[in-house]
PDB file with SEQRES, HELIX, SHEET and CRYST1 records, atoms N, CA, C and O in Angstrom:
SEQRES   1 A   89  MET ALA GLY ILE SER VAL ALA LYS SER TRP GLN VAL ILE          
SEQRES   2 A   89  ARG PRO HIS VAL PRO MET ILE LYS PHE ARG LYS GLY GLY          
SEQRES   3 A   89  ALA SER VAL THR ASP THR GLN VAL SER GLY THR SER ALA          
SEQRES   4 A   89  SER GLN HIS ALA ALA GLY SER ALA GLY ALA GLY LYS LYS          
SEQRES   5 A   89  PRO GLN VAL THR LEU ARG PRO VAL ILE GLU ASP TYR GLN          
SEQRES   6 A   89  LEU PRO LEU ARG TYR ARG ARG GLN PRO ILE ASP GLU LYS          
SEQRES   7 A   89  GLU ILE ALA TYR ILE ASN ARG GLY GLY PRO GLU                  
HELIX    1 AA1 ALA A    2  VAL A   12  1                                  11    
HELIX    2 AA2 VAL A   29  VAL A   34  1                                   6    
HELIX    3 AA3 GLY A   36  ALA A   47  1                                  12    
HELIX    4 AA4 ASP A   63  GLN A   65  5                                   3    
HELIX    5 AA5 LEU A   68  TYR A   70  5                                   3    
HELIX    6 AA6 GLU A   77  ASN A   84  1                                   8    
CRYST1    1.000    1.000    1.000  90.00  90.00  90.00 P 1           1          
ATOM      1  N   MET A   1      51.239 110.206  75.156  1.00  0.00           N  
ATOM      2  CA  MET A   1      52.041 109.475  76.113  1.00  0.00           C  
ATOM      3  C   MET A   1      53.486 109.984  76.156  1.00  0.00           C  
ATOM      4  O   MET A   1      54.117 110.016  77.213  1.00  0.00           O  
ATOM      5  N   ALA A   2      53.997 110.382  74.978  1.00  0.00           N  
ATOM      6  CA  ALA A   2      55.360 110.899  74.919  1.00  0.00           C  
ATOM      7  C   ALA A   2      55.449 112.244  75.632  1.00  0.00           C  
ATOM      8  O   ALA A   2      56.482 112.569  76.219  1.00  0.00           O  
ATOM      9  N   GLY A   3      54.368 113.031  75.583  1.00  0.00           N  
ATOM     10  CA  GLY A   3      54.345 114.330  76.237  1.00  0.00           C  
ATOM     11  C   GLY A   3      54.465 114.234  77.747  1.00  0.00           C  
ATOM     12  O   GLY A   3      55.044 115.113  78.385  1.00  0.00           O  
ATOM     13  N   ILE A   4      53.927 113.184  78.313  1.00  0.00           N  
ATOM     14  CA  ILE A   4      53.984 113.001  79.763  1.00  0.00           C  
ATOM     15  C   ILE A   4      55.404 112.706  80.211  1.00  0.00           C  
ATOM     16  O   ILE A   4      55.848 113.234  81.230  1.00  0.00           O  
ATOM     17  N   SER A   5      56.130 111.872  79.469  1.00  0.00           N  
ATOM     18  CA  SER A   5      57.497 111.528  79.861  1.00  0.00           C  
ATOM     19  C   SER A   5      58.423 112.733  79.696  1.00  0.00           C  
ATOM     20  O   SER A   5      59.352 112.914  80.484  1.00  0.00           O  
ATOM     21  N   VAL A   6      58.173 113.563  78.669  1.00  0.00           N  
ATOM     22  CA  VAL A   6      58.988 114.763  78.481  1.00  0.00           C  
ATOM     23  C   VAL A   6      58.753 115.732  79.630  1.00  0.00           C  
ATOM     24  O   VAL A   6      59.702 116.327  80.140  1.00  0.00           O  
ATOM     25  N   ALA A   7      57.517 115.895  80.037  1.00  0.00           N  
ATOM     26  CA  ALA A   7      57.206 116.800  81.138  1.00  0.00           C  
ATOM     27  C   ALA A   7      57.866 116.331  82.427  1.00  0.00           C  
ATOM     28  O   ALA A   7      58.377 117.150  83.192  1.00  0.00           O  
ATOM     29  N   LYS A   8      57.863 115.028  82.678  1.00  0.00           N  
ATOM     30  CA  LYS A   8      58.510 114.506  83.889  1.00  0.00           C  
ATOM     31  C   LYS A   8      60.018 114.697  83.831  1.00  0.00           C  
ATOM     32  O   LYS A   8      60.648 115.002  84.843  1.00  0.00           O  
ATOM     33  N   SER A   9      60.608 114.515  82.625  1.00  0.00           N  
ATOM     34  CA  SER A   9      62.060 114.673  82.524  1.00  0.00           C  
ATOM     35  C   SER A   9      62.471 116.112  82.771  1.00  0.00           C  
ATOM     36  O   SER A   9      63.533 116.345  83.348  1.00  0.00           O  
ATOM     37  N   TRP A  10      61.661 117.096  82.353  1.00  0.00           N  
ATOM     38  CA  TRP A  10      61.982 118.493  82.617  1.00  0.00           C  
ATOM     39  C   TRP A  10      61.872 118.826  84.102  1.00  0.00           C  
ATOM     40  O   TRP A  10      62.554 119.731  84.583  1.00  0.00           O  
ATOM     41  N   GLN A  11      61.038 118.119  84.820  1.00  0.00           N  
ATOM     42  CA  GLN A  11      60.922 118.350  86.249  1.00  0.00           C  
ATOM     43  C   GLN A  11      62.134 117.806  86.989  1.00  0.00           C  
ATOM     44  O   GLN A  11      62.475 118.291  88.067  1.00  0.00           O  
ATOM     45  N   VAL A  12      62.790 116.793  86.410  1.00  0.00           N  
ATOM     46  CA  VAL A  12      63.937 116.168  87.058  1.00  0.00           C  
ATOM     47  C   VAL A  12      65.207 116.994  86.858  1.00  0.00           C  
ATOM     48  O   VAL A  12      66.090 116.975  87.716  1.00  0.00           O  
ATOM     49  N   ILE A  13      65.318 117.723  85.734  1.00  0.00           N  
ATOM     50  CA  ILE A  13      66.526 118.475  85.412  1.00  0.00           C  
ATOM     51  C   ILE A  13      66.678 119.646  86.375  1.00  0.00           C  
ATOM     52  O   ILE A  13      65.743 120.419  86.586  1.00  0.00           O  
ATOM     53  N   ARG A  14      67.847 119.763  86.945  1.00  0.00           N  
ATOM     54  CA  ARG A  14      68.159 120.848  87.883  1.00  0.00           C  
ATOM     55  C   ARG A  14      68.925 121.950  87.159  1.00  0.00           C  
ATOM     56  O   ARG A  14      69.544 121.686  86.129  1.00  0.00           O  
ATOM     57  N   PRO A  15      68.898 123.164  87.668  1.00  0.00           N  
ATOM     58  CA  PRO A  15      69.682 124.229  87.036  1.00  0.00           C  
ATOM     59  C   PRO A  15      71.174 123.919  87.130  1.00  0.00           C  
ATOM     60  O   PRO A  15      71.636 123.293  88.084  1.00  0.00           O  
ATOM     61  N   HIS A  16      71.916 124.372  86.118  1.00  0.00           N  
ATOM     62  CA  HIS A  16      73.351 124.099  86.048  1.00  0.00           C  
ATOM     63  C   HIS A  16      74.106 124.908  87.104  1.00  0.00           C  
ATOM     64  O   HIS A  16      73.936 126.123  87.215  1.00  0.00           O  
ATOM     65  N   VAL A  17      74.922 124.228  87.856  1.00  0.00           N  
ATOM     66  CA  VAL A  17      75.808 124.858  88.828  1.00  0.00           C  
ATOM     67  C   VAL A  17      77.227 124.500  88.426  1.00  0.00           C  
ATOM     68  O   VAL A  17      77.569 123.318  88.423  1.00  0.00           O  
ATOM     69  N   PRO A  18      78.074 125.478  88.082  1.00  0.00           N  
ATOM     70  CA  PRO A  18      79.433 125.167  87.651  1.00  0.00           C  
ATOM     71  C   PRO A  18      80.227 124.475  88.761  1.00  0.00           C  
ATOM     72  O   PRO A  18      80.135 124.840  89.933  1.00  0.00           O  
ATOM     73  N   MET A  19      81.009 123.467  88.362  1.00  0.00           N  
ATOM     74  CA  MET A  19      81.799 122.726  89.335  1.00  0.00           C  
ATOM     75  C   MET A  19      83.168 123.358  89.543  1.00  0.00           C  
ATOM     76  O   MET A  19      83.818 123.102  90.556  1.00  0.00           O  
ATOM     77  N   ILE A  20      83.619 124.191  88.583  1.00  0.00           N  
ATOM     78  CA  ILE A  20      84.926 124.828  88.689  1.00  0.00           C  
ATOM     79  C   ILE A  20      84.759 126.139  89.443  1.00  0.00           C  
ATOM     80  O   ILE A  20      83.886 126.942  89.114  1.00  0.00           O  
ATOM     81  N   LYS A  21      85.582 126.353  90.440  1.00  0.00           N  
ATOM     82  CA  LYS A  21      85.568 127.607  91.186  1.00  0.00           C  
ATOM     83  C   LYS A  21      86.927 128.271  91.007  1.00  0.00           C  
ATOM     84  O   LYS A  21      87.959 127.693  91.347  1.00  0.00           O  
ATOM     85  N   PHE A  22      86.920 129.489  90.469  1.00  0.00           N  
ATOM     86  CA  PHE A  22      88.148 130.219  90.242  1.00  0.00           C  
ATOM     87  C   PHE A  22      88.485 131.050  91.468  1.00  0.00           C  
ATOM     88  O   PHE A  22      87.598 131.530  92.174  1.00  0.00           O  
ATOM     89  N   ARG A  23      89.776 131.211  91.708  1.00  0.00           N  
ATOM     90  CA  ARG A  23      90.199 131.985  92.872  1.00  0.00           C  
ATOM     91  C   ARG A  23      89.975 133.472  92.659  1.00  0.00           C  
ATOM     92  O   ARG A  23      89.584 134.184  93.584  1.00  0.00           O  
ATOM     93  N   LYS A  24      90.221 133.943  91.444  1.00  0.00           N  
ATOM     94  CA  LYS A  24      90.046 135.360  91.155  1.00  0.00           C  
ATOM     95  C   LYS A  24      89.077 135.486  89.997  1.00  0.00           C  
ATOM     96  O   LYS A  24      88.836 134.522  89.272  1.00  0.00           O  
ATOM     97  N   GLY A  25      88.531 136.655  89.827  1.00  0.00           N  
ATOM     98  CA  GLY A  25      87.638 136.895  88.702  1.00  0.00           C  
ATOM     99  C   GLY A  25      86.297 137.397  89.170  1.00  0.00           C  
ATOM    100  O   GLY A  25      86.126 137.829  90.310  1.00  0.00           O  
ATOM    101  N   GLY A  26      85.350 137.327  88.257  1.00  0.00           N  
ATOM    102  CA  GLY A  26      84.022 137.847  88.529  1.00  0.00           C  
ATOM    103  C   GLY A  26      83.248 136.938  89.460  1.00  0.00           C  
ATOM    104  O   GLY A  26      83.715 135.870  89.855  1.00  0.00           O  
ATOM    105  N   ALA A  27      82.064 137.389  89.795  1.00  0.00           N  
ATOM    106  CA  ALA A  27      81.193 136.627  90.683  1.00  0.00           C  
ATOM    107  C   ALA A  27      80.665 135.406  89.943  1.00  0.00           C  
ATOM    108  O   ALA A  27      80.542 135.424  88.719  1.00  0.00           O  
ATOM    109  N   SER A  28      80.360 134.365  90.669  1.00  0.00           N  
ATOM    110  CA  SER A  28      79.826 133.162  90.050  1.00  0.00           C  
ATOM    111  C   SER A  28      78.374 133.389  89.658  1.00  0.00           C  
ATOM    112  O   SER A  28      77.775 134.404  90.013  1.00  0.00           O  
ATOM    113  N   VAL A  29      77.817 132.440  88.928  1.00  0.00           N  
ATOM    114  CA  VAL A  29      76.441 132.574  88.439  1.00  0.00           C  
ATOM    115  C   VAL A  29      75.468 132.674  89.602  1.00  0.00           C  
ATOM    116  O   VAL A  29      74.547 133.490  89.564  1.00  0.00           O  
ATOM    117  N   THR A  30      75.653 131.864  90.627  1.00  0.00           N  
ATOM    118  CA  THR A  30      74.720 131.886  91.756  1.00  0.00           C  
ATOM    119  C   THR A  30      74.820 133.197  92.525  1.00  0.00           C  
ATOM    120  O   THR A  30      73.812 133.683  93.037  1.00  0.00           O  
ATOM    121  N   ASP A  31      76.022 133.785  92.617  1.00  0.00           N  
ATOM    122  CA  ASP A  31      76.172 135.063  93.317  1.00  0.00           C  
ATOM    123  C   ASP A  31      75.447 136.181  92.584  1.00  0.00           C  
ATOM    124  O   ASP A  31      74.819 137.031  93.215  1.00  0.00           O  
ATOM    125  N   THR A  32      75.527 136.189  91.244  1.00  0.00           N  
ATOM    126  CA  THR A  32      74.871 137.258  90.497  1.00  0.00           C  
ATOM    127  C   THR A  32      73.368 137.095  90.522  1.00  0.00           C  
ATOM    128  O   THR A  32      72.644 138.090  90.492  1.00  0.00           O  
ATOM    129  N   GLN A  33      72.876 135.857  90.578  1.00  0.00           N  
ATOM    130  CA  GLN A  33      71.436 135.658  90.635  1.00  0.00           C  
ATOM    131  C   GLN A  33      70.881 136.079  91.984  1.00  0.00           C  
ATOM    132  O   GLN A  33      69.796 136.656  92.054  1.00  0.00           O  
ATOM    133  N   VAL A  34      71.600 135.804  93.041  1.00  0.00           N  
ATOM    134  CA  VAL A  34      71.114 136.117  94.383  1.00  0.00           C  
ATOM    135  C   VAL A  34      71.213 137.601  94.660  1.00  0.00           C  
ATOM    136  O   VAL A  34      70.258 138.207  95.145  1.00  0.00           O  
ATOM    137  N   SER A  35      72.365 138.202  94.356  1.00  0.00           N  
ATOM    138  CA  SER A  35      72.584 139.592  94.723  1.00  0.00           C  
ATOM    139  C   SER A  35      72.678 140.500  93.507  1.00  0.00           C  
ATOM    140  O   SER A  35      73.394 141.500  93.550  1.00  0.00           O  
ATOM    141  N   GLY A  36      71.984 140.184  92.436  1.00  0.00           N  
ATOM    142  CA  GLY A  36      72.051 140.985  91.217  1.00  0.00           C  
ATOM    143  C   GLY A  36      71.555 142.392  91.415  1.00  0.00           C  
ATOM    144  O   GLY A  36      72.173 143.336  90.922  1.00  0.00           O  
ATOM    145  N   THR A  37      70.465 142.560  92.118  1.00  0.00           N  
ATOM    146  CA  THR A  37      69.924 143.894  92.313  1.00  0.00           C  
ATOM    147  C   THR A  37      70.767 144.689  93.297  1.00  0.00           C  
ATOM    148  O   THR A  37      70.957 145.891  93.109  1.00  0.00           O  
ATOM    149  N   SER A  38      71.267 144.055  94.326  1.00  0.00           N  
ATOM    150  CA  SER A  38      72.068 144.805  95.293  1.00  0.00           C  
ATOM    151  C   SER A  38      73.404 145.218  94.697  1.00  0.00           C  
ATOM    152  O   SER A  38      73.935 146.270  95.052  1.00  0.00           O  
ATOM    153  N   ALA A  39      73.961 144.407  93.792  1.00  0.00           N  
ATOM    154  CA  ALA A  39      75.220 144.772  93.149  1.00  0.00           C  
ATOM    155  C   ALA A  39      75.038 145.973  92.235  1.00  0.00           C  
ATOM    156  O   ALA A  39      75.892 146.858  92.195  1.00  0.00           O  
ATOM    157  N   SER A  40      73.922 146.011  91.492  1.00  0.00           N  
ATOM    158  CA  SER A  40      73.690 147.157  90.624  1.00  0.00           C  
ATOM    159  C   SER A  40      73.416 148.414  91.447  1.00  0.00           C  
ATOM    160  O   SER A  40      73.822 149.505  91.048  1.00  0.00           O  
ATOM    161  N   GLN A  41      72.744 148.284  92.573  1.00  0.00           N  
ATOM    162  CA  GLN A  41      72.497 149.439  93.425  1.00  0.00           C  
ATOM    163  C   GLN A  41      73.800 149.944  94.033  1.00  0.00           C  
ATOM    164  O   GLN A  41      73.998 151.152  94.165  1.00  0.00           O  
ATOM    165  N   HIS A  42      74.681 149.031  94.401  1.00  0.00           N  
ATOM    166  CA  HIS A  42      75.968 149.414  94.972  1.00  0.00           C  
ATOM    167  C   HIS A  42      76.812 150.142  93.938  1.00  0.00           C  
ATOM    168  O   HIS A  42      77.456 151.140  94.264  1.00  0.00           O  
ATOM    169  N   ALA A  43      76.822 149.660  92.692  1.00  0.00           N  
ATOM    170  CA  ALA A  43      77.602 150.305  91.644  1.00  0.00           C  
ATOM    171  C   ALA A  43      77.075 151.706  91.365  1.00  0.00           C  
ATOM    172  O   ALA A  43      77.858 152.635  91.168  1.00  0.00           O  
ATOM    173  N   ALA A  44      75.763 151.861  91.346  1.00  0.00           N  
ATOM    174  CA  ALA A  44      75.180 153.180  91.105  1.00  0.00           C  
ATOM    175  C   ALA A  44      75.475 154.120  92.273  1.00  0.00           C  
ATOM    176  O   ALA A  44      75.716 155.309  92.062  1.00  0.00           O  
ATOM    177  N   GLY A  45      75.459 153.611  93.479  1.00  0.00           N  
ATOM    178  CA  GLY A  45      75.728 154.438  94.647  1.00  0.00           C  
ATOM    179  C   GLY A  45      77.174 154.870  94.720  1.00  0.00           C  
ATOM    180  O   GLY A  45      77.456 156.003  95.109  1.00  0.00           O  
ATOM    181  N   SER A  46      78.101 154.000  94.358  1.00  0.00           N  
ATOM    182  CA  SER A  46      79.512 154.350  94.422  1.00  0.00           C  
ATOM    183  C   SER A  46      79.888 155.329  93.322  1.00  0.00           C  
ATOM    184  O   SER A  46      80.793 156.144  93.504  1.00  0.00           O  
ATOM    185  N   ALA A  47      79.197 155.259  92.164  1.00  0.00           N  
ATOM    186  CA  ALA A  47      79.501 156.187  91.086  1.00  0.00           C  
ATOM    187  C   ALA A  47      79.037 157.591  91.448  1.00  0.00           C  
ATOM    188  O   ALA A  47      79.671 158.570  91.056  1.00  0.00           O  
ATOM    189  N   GLY A  48      77.959 157.699  92.178  1.00  0.00           N  
ATOM    190  CA  GLY A  48      77.433 158.994  92.559  1.00  0.00           C  
ATOM    191  C   GLY A  48      78.133 159.591  93.765  1.00  0.00           C  
ATOM    192  O   GLY A  48      77.869 160.744  94.106  1.00  0.00           O  
ATOM    193  N   ALA A  49      79.002 158.861  94.414  1.00  0.00           N  
ATOM    194  CA  ALA A  49      79.646 159.340  95.628  1.00  0.00           C  
ATOM    195  C   ALA A  49      80.672 160.422  95.335  1.00  0.00           C  
ATOM    196  O   ALA A  49      81.012 161.199  96.228  1.00  0.00           O  
ATOM    197  N   GLY A  50      81.185 160.493  94.078  1.00  0.00           N  
ATOM    198  CA  GLY A  50      82.130 161.531  93.727  1.00  0.00           C  
ATOM    199  C   GLY A  50      83.576 161.159  93.962  1.00  0.00           C  
ATOM    200  O   GLY A  50      84.454 161.989  93.726  1.00  0.00           O  
ATOM    201  N   LYS A  51      83.865 159.968  94.411  1.00  0.00           N  
ATOM    202  CA  LYS A  51      85.241 159.538  94.619  1.00  0.00           C  
ATOM    203  C   LYS A  51      85.805 158.998  93.315  1.00  0.00           C  
ATOM    204  O   LYS A  51      85.139 158.244  92.605  1.00  0.00           O  
ATOM    205  N   LYS A  52      87.035 159.387  93.006  1.00  0.00           N  
ATOM    206  CA  LYS A  52      87.680 158.891  91.794  1.00  0.00           C  
ATOM    207  C   LYS A  52      88.468 157.623  92.131  1.00  0.00           C  
ATOM    208  O   LYS A  52      89.055 157.530  93.210  1.00  0.00           O  
ATOM    209  N   PRO A  53      88.485 156.651  91.225  1.00  0.00           N  
ATOM    210  CA  PRO A  53      89.253 155.430  91.482  1.00  0.00           C  
ATOM    211  C   PRO A  53      90.753 155.720  91.446  1.00  0.00           C  
ATOM    212  O   PRO A  53      91.210 156.619  90.740  1.00  0.00           O  
ATOM    213  N   GLN A  54      91.499 154.949  92.213  1.00  0.00           N  
ATOM    214  CA  GLN A  54      92.945 155.088  92.246  1.00  0.00           C  
ATOM    215  C   GLN A  54      93.539 154.504  90.973  1.00  0.00           C  
ATOM    216  O   GLN A  54      93.306 153.335  90.668  1.00  0.00           O  
ATOM    217  N   VAL A  55      94.300 155.293  90.227  1.00  0.00           N  
ATOM    218  CA  VAL A  55      94.936 154.848  88.994  1.00  0.00           C  
ATOM    219  C   VAL A  55      96.432 155.005  89.157  1.00  0.00           C  
ATOM    220  O   VAL A  55      96.930 156.082  89.486  1.00  0.00           O  
ATOM    221  N   THR A  56      97.144 153.908  88.921  1.00  0.00           N  
ATOM    222  CA  THR A  56      98.598 153.940  89.010  1.00  0.00           C  
ATOM    223  C   THR A  56      99.172 154.067  87.610  1.00  0.00           C  
ATOM    224  O   THR A  56      98.955 153.191  86.773  1.00  0.00           O  
ATOM    225  N   LEU A  57      99.901 155.142  87.342  1.00  0.00           N  
ATOM    226  CA  LEU A  57     100.527 155.340  86.046  1.00  0.00           C  
ATOM    227  C   LEU A  57     101.913 154.708  86.068  1.00  0.00           C  
ATOM    228  O   LEU A  57     102.702 154.927  86.988  1.00  0.00           O  
ATOM    229  N   ARG A  58     102.186 153.927  85.041  1.00  0.00           N  
ATOM    230  CA  ARG A  58     103.477 153.270  84.931  1.00  0.00           C  
ATOM    231  C   ARG A  58     104.129 153.677  83.627  1.00  0.00           C  
ATOM    232  O   ARG A  58     103.434 154.060  82.686  1.00  0.00           O  
ATOM    233  N   PRO A  59     105.454 153.603  83.547  1.00  0.00           N  
ATOM    234  CA  PRO A  59     106.122 154.006  82.306  1.00  0.00           C  
ATOM    235  C   PRO A  59     105.829 153.015  81.173  1.00  0.00           C  
ATOM    236  O   PRO A  59     105.611 151.826  81.406  1.00  0.00           O  
ATOM    237  N   VAL A  60     105.832 153.537  79.949  1.00  0.00           N  
ATOM    238  CA  VAL A  60     105.604 152.717  78.770  1.00  0.00           C  
ATOM    239  C   VAL A  60     106.947 152.214  78.272  1.00  0.00           C  
ATOM    240  O   VAL A  60     107.912 152.973  78.182  1.00  0.00           O  
ATOM    241  N   ILE A  61     107.003 150.926  77.948  1.00  0.00           N  
ATOM    242  CA  ILE A  61     108.237 150.341  77.432  1.00  0.00           C  
ATOM    243  C   ILE A  61     108.121 150.227  75.923  1.00  0.00           C  
ATOM    244  O   ILE A  61     107.192 149.595  75.419  1.00  0.00           O  
ATOM    245  N   GLU A  62     109.044 150.826  75.203  1.00  0.00           N  
ATOM    246  CA  GLU A  62     109.065 150.764  73.741  1.00  0.00           C  
ATOM    247  C   GLU A  62     109.727 149.469  73.276  1.00  0.00           C  
ATOM    248  O   GLU A  62     110.373 148.773  74.059  1.00  0.00           O  
ATOM    249  N   ASP A  63     109.558 149.159  71.995  1.00  0.00           N  
ATOM    250  CA  ASP A  63     110.111 147.914  71.438  1.00  0.00           C  
ATOM    251  C   ASP A  63     111.620 147.825  71.614  1.00  0.00           C  
ATOM    252  O   ASP A  63     112.144 146.765  71.954  1.00  0.00           O  
ATOM    253  N   TYR A  64     112.317 148.924  71.385  1.00  0.00           N  
ATOM    254  CA  TYR A  64     113.770 148.886  71.464  1.00  0.00           C  
ATOM    255  C   TYR A  64     114.276 148.757  72.906  1.00  0.00           C  
ATOM    256  O   TYR A  64     115.453 148.462  73.114  1.00  0.00           O  
ATOM    257  N   GLN A  65     113.421 148.969  73.891  1.00  0.00           N  
ATOM    258  CA  GLN A  65     113.816 148.866  75.287  1.00  0.00           C  
ATOM    259  C   GLN A  65     113.613 147.464  75.853  1.00  0.00           C  
ATOM    260  O   GLN A  65     114.056 147.182  76.967  1.00  0.00           O  
ATOM    261  N   LEU A  66     112.948 146.577  75.104  1.00  0.00           N  
ATOM    262  CA  LEU A  66     112.682 145.232  75.596  1.00  0.00           C  
ATOM    263  C   LEU A  66     113.961 144.407  75.686  1.00  0.00           C  
ATOM    264  O   LEU A  66     114.853 144.562  74.852  1.00  0.00           O  
ATOM    265  N   PRO A  67     114.063 143.540  76.677  1.00  0.00           N  
ATOM    266  CA  PRO A  67     115.184 142.608  76.708  1.00  0.00           C  
ATOM    267  C   PRO A  67     115.113 141.666  75.510  1.00  0.00           C  
ATOM    268  O   PRO A  67     114.041 141.461  74.939  1.00  0.00           O  
ATOM    269  N   LEU A  68     116.251 141.094  75.132  1.00  0.00           N  
ATOM    270  CA  LEU A  68     116.317 140.249  73.936  1.00  0.00           C  
ATOM    271  C   LEU A  68     115.348 139.074  73.994  1.00  0.00           C  
ATOM    272  O   LEU A  68     114.794 138.688  72.965  1.00  0.00           O  
ATOM    273  N   ARG A  69     115.133 138.505  75.157  1.00  0.00           N  
ATOM    274  CA  ARG A  69     114.278 137.325  75.240  1.00  0.00           C  
ATOM    275  C   ARG A  69     112.811 137.635  74.964  1.00  0.00           C  
ATOM    276  O   ARG A  69     112.049 136.723  74.644  1.00  0.00           O  
ATOM    277  N   TYR A  70     112.385 138.920  75.079  1.00  0.00           N  
ATOM    278  CA  TYR A  70     111.007 139.298  74.814  1.00  0.00           C  
ATOM    279  C   TYR A  70     110.805 139.905  73.427  1.00  0.00           C  
ATOM    280  O   TYR A  70     109.671 140.181  73.036  1.00  0.00           O  
ATOM    281  N   ARG A  71     111.881 140.116  72.684  1.00  0.00           N  
ATOM    282  CA  ARG A  71     111.756 140.699  71.356  1.00  0.00           C  
ATOM    283  C   ARG A  71     111.314 139.654  70.349  1.00  0.00           C  
ATOM    284  O   ARG A  71     111.507 138.455  70.547  1.00  0.00           O  
ATOM    285  N   ARG A  72     110.713 140.131  69.260  1.00  0.00           N  
ATOM    286  CA  ARG A  72     110.306 139.238  68.178  1.00  0.00           C  
ATOM    287  C   ARG A  72     111.528 138.687  67.470  1.00  0.00           C  
ATOM    288  O   ARG A  72     112.548 139.363  67.331  1.00  0.00           O  
ATOM    289  N   GLN A  73     111.405 137.439  67.023  1.00  0.00           N  
ATOM    290  CA  GLN A  73     112.477 136.840  66.247  1.00  0.00           C  
ATOM    291  C   GLN A  73     112.428 137.420  64.838  1.00  0.00           C  
ATOM    292  O   GLN A  73     111.343 137.662  64.309  1.00  0.00           O  
ATOM    293  N   PRO A  74     113.600 137.650  64.216  1.00  0.00           N  
ATOM    294  CA  PRO A  74     113.583 138.173  62.844  1.00  0.00           C  
ATOM    295  C   PRO A  74     113.009 137.129  61.873  1.00  0.00           C  
ATOM    296  O   PRO A  74     113.183 135.926  62.069  1.00  0.00           O  
ATOM    297  N   ILE A  75     112.327 137.605  60.828  1.00  0.00           N  
ATOM    298  CA  ILE A  75     111.728 136.724  59.832  1.00  0.00           C  
ATOM    299  C   ILE A  75     112.688 136.617  58.661  1.00  0.00           C  
ATOM    300  O   ILE A  75     113.167 137.628  58.147  1.00  0.00           O  
ATOM    301  N   ASP A  76     112.971 135.380  58.236  1.00  0.00           N  
ATOM    302  CA  ASP A  76     113.884 135.213  57.102  1.00  0.00           C  
ATOM    303  C   ASP A  76     113.107 135.302  55.785  1.00  0.00           C  
ATOM    304  O   ASP A  76     111.877 135.357  55.786  1.00  0.00           O  
ATOM    305  N   GLU A  77     113.830 135.315  54.666  1.00  0.00           N  
ATOM    306  CA  GLU A  77     113.230 135.517  53.352  1.00  0.00           C  
ATOM    307  C   GLU A  77     112.255 134.406  52.973  1.00  0.00           C  
ATOM    308  O   GLU A  77     111.267 134.674  52.289  1.00  0.00           O  
ATOM    309  N   LYS A  78     112.505 133.166  53.399  1.00  0.00           N  
ATOM    310  CA  LYS A  78     111.599 132.064  53.070  1.00  0.00           C  
ATOM    311  C   LYS A  78     110.232 132.276  53.734  1.00  0.00           C  
ATOM    312  O   LYS A  78     109.196 132.031  53.116  1.00  0.00           O  
ATOM    313  N   GLU A  79     110.230 132.729  54.985  1.00  0.00           N  
ATOM    314  CA  GLU A  79     108.975 132.992  55.680  1.00  0.00           C  
ATOM    315  C   GLU A  79     108.226 134.154  55.046  1.00  0.00           C  
ATOM    316  O   GLU A  79     107.000 134.115  54.938  1.00  0.00           O  
ATOM    317  N   ILE A  80     108.944 135.183  54.627  1.00  0.00           N  
ATOM    318  CA  ILE A  80     108.315 136.329  53.971  1.00  0.00           C  
ATOM    319  C   ILE A  80     107.646 135.898  52.681  1.00  0.00           C  
ATOM    320  O   ILE A  80     106.514 136.294  52.404  1.00  0.00           O  
ATOM    321  N   ALA A  81     108.343 135.081  51.880  1.00  0.00           N  
ATOM    322  CA  ALA A  81     107.764 134.591  50.621  1.00  0.00           C  
ATOM    323  C   ALA A  81     106.536 133.734  50.886  1.00  0.00           C  
ATOM    324  O   ALA A  81     105.547 133.835  50.159  1.00  0.00           O  
ATOM    325  N   TYR A  82     106.579 132.888  51.919  1.00  0.00           N  
ATOM    326  CA  TYR A  82     105.455 132.017  52.270  1.00  0.00           C  
ATOM    327  C   TYR A  82     104.235 132.844  52.662  1.00  0.00           C  
ATOM    328  O   TYR A  82     103.115 132.533  52.257  1.00  0.00           O  
ATOM    329  N   ILE A  83     104.448 133.890  53.442  1.00  0.00           N  
ATOM    330  CA  ILE A  83     103.358 134.762  53.870  1.00  0.00           C  
ATOM    331  C   ILE A  83     102.778 135.527  52.677  1.00  0.00           C  
ATOM    332  O   ILE A  83     101.561 135.645  52.533  1.00  0.00           O  
ATOM    333  N   ASN A  84     103.667 136.043  51.826  1.00  0.00           N  
ATOM    334  CA  ASN A  84     103.218 136.850  50.700  1.00  0.00           C  
ATOM    335  C   ASN A  84     102.436 136.058  49.667  1.00  0.00           C  
ATOM    336  O   ASN A  84     101.549 136.606  49.013  1.00  0.00           O  
ATOM    337  N   ARG A  85     102.747 134.780  49.507  1.00  0.00           N  
ATOM    338  CA  ARG A  85     102.004 133.998  48.515  1.00  0.00           C  
ATOM    339  C   ARG A  85     100.690 133.460  49.075  1.00  0.00           C  
ATOM    340  O   ARG A  85      99.903 132.885  48.323  1.00  0.00           O  
ATOM    341  N   GLY A  86     100.425 133.631  50.389  1.00  0.00           N  
ATOM    342  CA  GLY A  86      99.152 133.269  50.956  1.00  0.00           C  
ATOM    343  C   GLY A  86      99.136 131.904  51.638  1.00  0.00           C  
ATOM    344  O   GLY A  86      98.058 131.383  51.922  1.00  0.00           O  
ATOM    345  N   GLY A  87     100.269 131.325  51.902  1.00  0.00           N  
ATOM    346  CA  GLY A  87     100.292 130.044  52.586  1.00  0.00           C  
ATOM    347  C   GLY A  87     100.661 128.900  51.658  1.00  0.00           C  
ATOM    348  O   GLY A  87     101.293 129.121  50.625  1.00  0.00           O  
ATOM    349  N   PRO A  88     100.276 127.684  52.011  1.00  0.00           N  
ATOM    350  CA  PRO A  88     100.666 126.538  51.196  1.00  0.00           C  
ATOM    351  C   PRO A  88      99.986 126.568  49.828  1.00  0.00           C  
ATOM    352  O   PRO A  88      98.918 127.158  49.665  1.00  0.00           O  
ATOM    353  N   GLU A  89     100.605 125.940  48.874  1.00  0.00           N  
ATOM    354  CA  GLU A  89     100.059 125.926  47.507  1.00  0.00           C  
ATOM    355  C   GLU A  89      98.975 124.911  47.344  1.00  0.00           C  
ATOM    356  O   GLU A  89      98.415 124.775  46.256  1.00  0.00           O  
TER     357      GLU A  89                                                      
END                                                                             
């Protein structure tokens, strides 16, 4: 008798559909399920086309070039001792 109620409850449960929709990012679960094969075919076709992706090179900023507000705060001797002993006693 318990098996019958479990079987009915599984028939009632619907697949999970996320309620949060992000503006940017990857495809949602339903999009990948519907167009999973076409997306993989598109990726394989674009890789074989021979076109290189556009890459924008930007200069690297070193630590000494950062503005003061983005630099790390100096660590005082008490913090160094606390870290070296492994945390609280």
